[in-house]
C-alpha positions as CSV (number, residue, x, y, z in Angstrom):
1,M,18.3,-22.6,-74.0
2,A,18.1,-20.8,-77.0
3,R,19.0,-17.7,-77.8
4,A,15.9,-16.3,-78.9
5,R,14.2,-17.5,-75.9
6,R,16.4,-15.7,-73.4
7,R,14.5,-12.5,-72.0
8,A,15.5,-10.1,-69.5
9,R,13.4,-9.0,-66.8
10,M,12.9,-5.3,-66.7
11,A,12.7,-3.2,-63.2
12,V,9.6,-1.9,-62.9
13,I,9.6,1.9,-61.0
14,D,7.4,2.3,-58.3
15,E,6.3,5.5,-57.8
16,D,5.0,4.9,-54.2
17,I,8.1,4.5,-52.7
18,W,9.0,8.1,-52.8
19,P,7.4,10.5,-50.8
20,Q,5.4,13.6,-52.0
21,P,7.2,16.7,-51.9
22,A,6.4,19.3,-49.3
23,V,3.1,21.5,-49.9
24,G,4.4,23.9,-47.7
25,K,8.0,25.5,-46.7
26,K,9.3,24.2,-43.4
27,L,9.1,26.1,-40.2
28,P,12.1,26.5,-37.8
29,P,11.9,24.5,-34.6
30,D,10.6,26.5,-31.3
31,R,13.4,27.2,-29.3
32,S,11.3,28.2,-26.6
33,K,10.1,24.5,-26.5
34,R,13.7,23.1,-26.3
35,I,15.0,20.9,-23.4
36,G,18.4,21.6,-22.3
37,F,21.2,19.4,-21.4
38,S,21.0,18.4,-17.5
39,D,24.0,19.8,-14.8
40,F,25.9,16.4,-15.5
41,V,26.3,17.0,-18.9
42,L,27.3,20.4,-18.9
43,S,29.8,19.9,-16.5
44,G,32.1,17.9,-18.6
45,R,33.6,14.5,-18.6
46,E,33.3,11.8,-15.7
47,P,37.0,10.4,-15.4
48,F,37.1,6.8,-14.1
49,L,40.8,7.3,-12.4
50,K,40.9,3.2,-11.3
51,V,39.7,1.9,-14.9
52,V,42.0,4.7,-16.9
53,Q,45.0,4.4,-14.5
54,K,45.6,0.8,-14.9
55,I,45.3,1.5,-18.6
56,Y,48.4,4.1,-18.6
57,D,50.2,1.7,-16.1
58,E,50.5,-1.0,-18.5
59,I,51.0,1.4,-21.6
60,N,53.6,3.0,-19.6
61,A,55.2,-0.2,-18.7
62,E,55.2,-1.5,-21.9
63,Y,56.9,1.7,-23.8
64,G,58.9,2.7,-21.0
65,T,57.0,5.9,-21.0
66,N,56.0,8.0,-17.6
67,E,52.4,9.5,-19.1
68,K,50.1,10.7,-16.4
69,V,46.6,10.2,-16.7
70,P,44.5,13.5,-17.8
71,T,42.5,14.7,-14.6
72,N,40.6,17.8,-16.4
């Protein structure tokens, strides 16, 4: 292909892909309609001691340590 016949495609900017700016000011959320957390979530983490104990035992045996599973 001759150098004179080479053409580069130009990208066309599609203005429709960008949202229009907001007309009004953003309002803060109504905190009275907020859904709170359940008692289970507020109580903290749920330790699965049977699972975690096996992992701690394997690591302690491999590295010669005596780390205890945190319970709180």
